[in-house]
C-alpha positions in Angstrom: 193.5 -120.8 297.9 190.1 -123.2 298.5 188.6 -120.4 295.7 191.0 -121.2 293.5 190.6 -124.8 293.7 186.7 -124.4 293.5 187.2 -122.3 290.3 189.9 -125.0 288.8 187.3 -127.4 289.9 184.4 -126.2 288.3 186.2 -125.2 285.0 187.3 -129.1 284.6 183.6 -130.5 285.3 182.2 -127.2 282.9 185.0 -128.5 280.0 184.1 -131.9 279.8 180.5 -131.7 279.6 179.2 -132.4 283.2 177.4 -129.6 283.6 176.1 -130.1 279.8 174.5 -133.6 280.8 172.9 -132.8 283.6 171.0 -130.0 282.3 170.2 -132.3 279.0 169.0 -135.5 281.5 166.9 -133.0 284.1 165.3 -131.8 280.3 164.5 -135.0 279.1 160.8 -134.8 280.5 160.1 -131.9 278.1 162.4 -133.0 275.4 160.5 -136.0 275.0 157.3 -133.5 274.7 159.2 -131.6 271.4 160.1 -135.1 270.3 156.7 -136.5 270.2 155.7 -133.4 268.3 158.0 -132.9 266.0 156.5 -134.6 263.0 158.6 -135.9 259.8 157.4 -133.3 257.5 158.5 -130.3 260.1 162.3 -130.7 258.7 165.4 -129.0 260.9 165.0 -126.6 263.8 168.2 -125.4 262.3 168.9 -122.0 264.6 169.3 -122.5 268.8 166.3 -123.7 270.7 166.1 -123.9 274.8 164.2 -127.0 275.7 163.9 -127.2 279.5 167.1 -126.4 280.7 169.3 -127.1 277.6 170.0 -125.7 274.4 170.5 -127.1 271.0 171.7 -125.7 267.5 169.4 -128.3 265.9 166.2 -130.3 266.3 165.4 -132.5 263.4 163.2 -135.9 263.2 165.0 -138.8 260.6 162.7 -141.9 260.8 161.7 -143.2 263.8 164.4 -141.4 265.5 164.3 -137.3 266.8 167.6 -135.6 267.0 168.8 -132.8 269.7 172.1 -131.2 268.5 174.1 -130.2 271.5 177.6 -128.6 269.3 179.6 -129.8 266.0 183.6 -130.3 265.6 183.4 -126.7 262.9 180.6 -126.3 260.7 178.5 -129.3 259.3 181.2 -131.6 260.9 180.8 -134.4 263.4 177.9 -133.3 265.3 176.8 -134.5 268.3 174.0 -134.8 271.0 171.5 -136.6 272.1 168.6 -139.1 270.2 165.1 -139.8 271.2 164.6 -143.0 270.0 161.2 -144.8 271.3 160.9 -147.9 268.7 164.6 -149.7 268.9 168.3 -148.8 270.0 169.4 -146.8 267.4 172.5 -148.1 265.1 174.5 -147.0 262.6 172.3 -147.2 259.5 173.3 -143.7 257.7 175.2 -143.3 254.7 178.4 -145.1 254.7 180.5 -142.0 255.1 179.0 -141.1 257.9 180.0 -142.9 261.4 177.7 -142.3 264.1 177.8 -143.7 268.0 175.2 -144.0 270.1 175.7 -144.7 273.7 172.4 -145.3 275.9 171.7 -142.9 278.7 168.8 -144.1 279.8 164.8 -144.9 278.6 164.6 -144.2 275.0 167.2 -141.8 275.3 170.6 -142.0 273.5 174.3 -139.9 273.5 175.0 -139.6 269.7 177.8 -138.6 267.5 178.5 -138.6 264.1 182.2 -138.9 262.4 183.0 -137.9 258.8 
């Protein structure tokens, strides 16, 4: 019975993104190193990339922000992940057909999602 409860609790935590969030938060120092090294001319790295303990689908710079894409809800639909924004609090100032949201996590890090 205890094993069943432990498995159910682990499945619940994993499905809610708790484990992913913890891996990302433990990787912020390594992610910042990548963010600082990512120049505007680097474009998007549209391949899976491991940084610290976390896996990302893409890492890219837009202006003074660097995005670490964790996933999406279909091919090129509603991407989400984390953004490093050291200059200012990010706001939804992108294309009017995209609604971006940002939630502060710590320091210069924000959880990000786009909705088309």
